[in-house]
N, C-alpha and C positions, 0 to 999 in steps of 0.2 A: 562209818566207815570206823577203827579203830586203827588206835597206831597211829605211823606216817605216810606218804607215801612219796616222791617228790621227783620231781621235772626238771631237765636239762640234765648236763654232766657231759664227760669222751665218754663216749665207746656204752652211753644209757639204753638196756634193748626198749625197743619201741614198738604198737603198730602204729604209727606215726610214718610216714615218706616223704620223703625230702623231693622237691621236685627237681632240685637243682641236680642235687647229687640223680639221680635218676637220667639224666641230660646229661654230665661229665662221664655216667654209665658209657651212656652213648657211643660218645664217641671217642671214649676209649676203644669203642670195639670197632669204630669205622677206622682210628686208627690202627690194629690188630690185622682186617681185611686188606686195608691195600700195602702192607708186609707183605701180606698172605698172597698178594697180588706180581707184589713188584718181583719175589720167588719165585711164582709160577712163569714167570717173564722171560727175566734169565733162565732160566731150564728149556722151557721156546729154544733158545737164544746155541744153548748148547746143544742142545737134541739135532739142532740145526748144522750145528759145524759138527759133530761129526757124520752126520748122513758126506759129508765132505769127503771123505778121510774113504786110504784103498782100505778095502775089509779086511785086506792081511795086518794093516797098521790101528783099526779099530784097540784091537786088545789092545796096547802102549798105554789107549787115554785109559776106559772108565767099561762099567756093564753100563751098556740102553737100555737098558731093560732098567736098572736101578735107575737109572736119568728118569727115564719115561714115569718109573711110578710114584719118584717125588715129583714131578710136576705134576702127575693128576693126583697127588695127594692136601699140594699149594693149591693149586687149585679149589678141591675141598674145600680144602680152611677157610678158604677165600666167600663163597658163598655163604656159609656157614652164617660165618661169622658176620657177615654184614646182614644176614637175616636176622640172626638175636642181634644187633643192629636198631632195623628196623621195628622191633616186638617193642624194645624195653623203652624206644622211644613213643612207640603210637602208647604204651601202658601207660609214661610216662602223661598221657593229653588225659585217656581214658580215665585214669587218676584225679588228675586234677575235675573231671570234670564232675566227677560222681563227687569227691570232699565237697566241691564250690557247691553241688544240689542238697546235699542233706546238712549242710550247717546252715543253707539256704529256708532246709523245710523245719528245721531242727529250733531254729531263733525266728519266723515265724511262728512257731506252737507257743513257745516257749514266753511269744506277744502277748501270747491269749489272759484276758482276765482270769480267766479259767484256771490256766495253769500258770498264774502265776500265785494264787491261793492256792493253791492244790500244794505248787513243791511248800509258799510258804509254812503252810502245816504240817508234809512231810520231813524236810531241810533244816527247820527251825528249832528248835529245845522249846525255848524261851518267848522270851517277846518279839527279841532281835530278828531282823534278817536273815539270813547266811549270807556269805563274800557274792554267793555265783547269781543270788534274789537278785541284789544290791547290783550289783553289773545289767540285768536285764531289764529290771526298772528304768535304773538308768539311761540304756538301750533304746527302749523303748517308750517313753518318756512321752513324745511328739505322739503315738497315736492312743497310746491311751487318755493321754487330755482331750484329746481331739473326742474321745470315746466318751471317757463325762463330759467335757460341754455340749456335743451338737444331741445327743441321746437323751441331755438333758433339758435343751433344749426345743429339742419336738418330744418330748416325753415318755423318752426313758425304753421306747418299745426296739426291739432288731433292728429295724432298718436307721433308725436312730443313729445307734453304735455303731451301726455298718457302716455309717456316710460318716463321722468324725475319723472313726479309724482311714478310711478310705484317703478324705482332703488331706484330715495330717501325719495321718503315714505315712505321705511323702520325704517329710524332713529328717528320718533315718534316714543313717550312711546305709552306702550299696550292699554292706556284707547282710543289713538285718531287713530287707526287704522295700528300703527310697532310693530315694535319689538322689542325697548328698554324699560329697564324695567321701565328706569331712564325720566323723564320731559327734556323735549329742554332747559327748564330755571336748573333744578339741576344737569347738563350736564356744560351748557355754563358759568354761572358763578364765581364761581371755578378756571379755566382757563381765564377768564379774568385776575377775582382777579392776578392770579401768574405769567399771562405776560406784568398785571401794575407794579406787585411786583420787577420781575427781569429787566424789564425794565426803572426801576425809571418814569413810565410816572405818574403823580399826587403825585409824594412822598410818594405812599406809603411802612407807617412802625410808627419804633415807633414816641410815641406824648406825648406829654411834658404840663405839668399843668404851663404854664408862671404867672399867674398869680391869684390868690383871691380876690376880692372886694367886702365887703356887697354896696349893693344895697339900696337908703335911698326909704321910703313912701313904707317900703313893706305889706301887707295885706292879710290876710288869702287865696290860691286859696280857691272857691265852688267850689264842687262839683255835679259839671253838664256840659254837653256838652260845653255848648256856660264858663260855670266858667275855664274849664281847658282851649279852645283856645283864651278867656282874660287873660288868664294867657303866649300861648304860643305867643303872640303879642307884648311881653314882650322886645323880640328883636329885635322889631321896635324903637326901646327907642333911642334919642340919647347914653347913659350915658350906653348901651349895646353897643361897636361894634360888627363886626364880628368875626368868632371863637371863639365864648364863648358855653356853657351852663348854664340854670339858675339852681338854684337848693335853691328851697323856704320849709324855715323847721318850721316849725308851733309844736307848745305845744295840743298833747287836750287827754282827759282823758284815754287813755292805752299805752303814751309815745310822742316820738315824732317820727313824721310822717315827711318824706322828700321827694318834687315832683321834680321829675328832669326831666326837658324841653329840646329836642335837634331840632336843629333848624334845615327847611328846604337849600337843594342845593341852598348854596354859593358862585354862578360862577364869578367872575372876583374879582376885590375890593382887599386885602388887601393880605400879607404875600408870596409876589414870591409864589404862590402854596403850601404853606403846612399851609393853612385854612384845618380842618380839616373836616371843610363842603363842601367842595368841590365839583368835578366833585367823583375824587378818593374819596373820602368820599363814596359816594351812592356804587361804586366798590368795596370797604369795604364792608359797608355792607351788599352787595348784596352775593359773593364770600367768603369772610375774615371770614364772622359770629362779626363783630363788632369788633374783637378783639383790636386791637394799641384802637383802643376808650372807651372798658369797660372797660380795664387796668386803664389808664388817668380819666376815671368818678370815677371809684373805689380811686384814689388816690383824688381827689377834695374835695369824698366825707369825705373823716376821715380829712382833712384838715379843712375841715370846721365844724368840729365838730362832727361830726355822728357817733355812737359807733352802735358795731356789736350789731345786734339785730330788730335794727330800725328798723322799717317800710319806703319805699317805693314806688311809685307810679311814674310810665315812661308814658313821653308823649313824642309827635313827628311829625310834620305835613312831608310829605312828606320822603324824606330821614333821617328826622329827626324819627321816627314812626320805619324806619328804625333799626337803635338805640334799640328806646324803648323796640320795640317785641325781636329781641337780645338778650339785656339787663336782661329782665323778664326772659328768658330760658338762660341766663351762669349760667353752677353752679358755678362757680366761687364769683358772684352775690350770686344767693343762701346760698351759704354759708357761707359770713360775715353778708347777711341783711336778712327778709322778702320783700319777692315780693308781695306786695298785688293789685297793678292793673295796668295795663297798657289799654295807652289811644294814638287812631293818628288819624289821619288825611290825607287823599287822599295817603296815602302812600302804597307798595306793598309787604302784611305783611303775603299774604298766605299760602307759602311755612317754613312760621319759627311755626313750633314747640312749642308755646306758653304753658308749664303749664298746663291742666287743674286747679286743685288747681289754678290758677294765673288770678280774671276773667279778660277781655279784652273788650273794646269796642271802637270799628273804627267807622268812618264816609268816605263815598267814594259819591264823585259826579258821580250816570250816567257817564256824558258825559267827565271826565276824564282821558286821555289816563294814567296817573300814576299809578292807584293800579294796571295794568290791566300786568303789567311791568314783575311780577314772572309766570303770563299765570293760577294762578290759583284761583280762590274765596275765600276766606274768612270761616273758618268752624263754621260750624253753631251746636253751642253746648250751652248749659246749665249755663256754664261758657264763652263764648264767644258767643259776641251780637255785629252782622254788622248794621249799620244805612245806609241806600240808601238815598237819593234826589235829585235834579233837577234845584234845583231856583234857581236863580240867586241873587242878591243883586239888589238892582235897579238902580246903577250908572254903572252895567255892561251891557255889549252886548255880549250872547252868538254870534254873527253867525262875531265879529271881531276878530280879533286875539290879544290874550294878551299872551308877560312874553311864557319863550319858550314853555309851554307844553300846553299853554291855557289861556283862563276866569276862567273856573271851578274848575284849579290847586289854583289858585291863596289863601296865607289864607285871608285874606283879601272875599274872599268868601267863606273860608268855615267857617268865624266867620257867615257870615249871616247864613246859613244852619244850624252849630248849635243851632245857636238862634230856628232858626222855629223846632225844632228836638224836645228842650225841651218843649219850647210850644206846639208840636202837643200830645204829651199824650201815645204813643206809649206805652204799659203795658210793654212791651222787656226793653225798653230805660227809660222808672218811676223804673224801679224793679233797674237799670245798677246805673243810678245818686243817688236812693236813698243807696246801697251800699258804692256809693262814698259819699257822703253827711256824712254817720254816719261818716268813717274815716277820712275823715279832720277838724269835726268838732271842731273849735280849743276853752281849756280850758287854755293856757296862750298864751304867746308870740309868732311873726313870725319876723322871719329874711330873706331878701334874699341877697343870692351871685351870682354872675356871677362867673362864672374860664374859664380862656381864654386858649385856649389850641394850641400848635402850636406844627407840626409836626418837628421833632428830622428832619428825611429826612433818605431816603432808601437805606438799604444797598445791592448792587448790589453781585447778587452773578456772575462767573462766563458765559459766553455764551455760553449757550445751542443749541443743533441742536432741529427741530420740533422732533423727536423721543423719543429724549434725554428727552426733558421736557415731553412729553406723558407719557413715563416709570417713569418718576415720579412721578408725577401725578394721574397713575393707582395704584404703588405703596404707596401712605399714603392713596390711596378714602377706602381703606380696615378697617378702624377705622370705631369706632363708631359712631353718629350724637354728631354734637359739639365735634371734640377730643379737642379742643384747651380751650376749661370753664373748665378748670380744678380748683379746691379748689387751695389757697394756702398755701404756711406751715403756714405761721400765719400772721397774722390782721399787726404786723409791717416792713411784706413784704415792706409796701410799705413807710414806713418813710426812712426820711432822702433822695430821689432825690432831683437833683438838682432844683431852681422852674427859 
């Protein structure tokens, strides 16, 4: 693959077909058929009325042949549109059945060990698996683990591997040939977060806003992918240490807009495990919907002077994009501010239900394993655009190891990719950037603040057995989506916290 491709966006041509669109077309055709049927009925009444007049007086009204022709045409159009509505609805059912079978067969094929190895060899230029391969590994992990485990116990033969796949393959979700209603990621992420919270690993717990500081030299954030990623690169400045979020506040014609940027995962460094953006932060984003990060972000916004009803743009790279997407979906945030855009780069956000009224733009490198960690590509819709690229910065060797997740995942490589995506002029990207540019167009001053966030530490629960943990998670799981994102009682709930 070379260059860029995008999914989503208004009016984008696609071979994909939406069942809802076909059903809506069928209903509309049925309505038109009904209109023609009513017209034919009215014309039949007119024909009958004409027959009641003497022959000499009929000429004062209308041509009988014309009425008869109009009635025949209306009846014919009624039959044609009713037949077309039936065929469209039948096409929808056929399409759904074919699509389901193709997806089921493709998923089962991609989940085979040999297919995974072949895809690894073909799709990955270096040591790191591609985004799609990681999605396959996540979704088919139960069957793969069963194949390896049972195959090993039974001597590694074909029968043993098949038995392991048959037994453990049912743990996959229905979409991939299993029996589970939810995906592997949906089931595993909350359990992992709860284990981390209970054990105190990574200090997963409440976060304090330790410091708010203005950063000099603030410039308005430009509304292009390149501009957002340039703002994201502010985390590498010497006067922006680790464990911070950035908040750019700009006066525009429609009022103040705040761009809130979350950093990628910061492994090691300072804070003795209390850096909100460490590995524990990624677990919180995946399994606890960024609940503590969102609470601290709301406090930071209030302390930099954000007013209720102000507009927010969230951005983030890697883990930061997960926090950004969770914040955009948070009822707590949406109850206080207007979330108007989300931009992510190299982030696994396919499982995050960003509301349809919040436009989002996602940049993903096809060789980056991180966006595939949630096992699902991003939804493509009018309001949600994903840009896929495969390029590397001139000084980056795709075949050489680079960082924990590879050279494709590095922020600098995503900045290079963002510049290329902006220059490529893809219609969906151009439309998304036009919307962002209009939102961020400055008419007044811009200020930039950094907010240092530090975990207070975890509150350990009493030790639980595995059964007790599973029972408690099952009890809490039945609530609606995003149960922790509840609107606060009042805006003053975040005032007076210790800094």
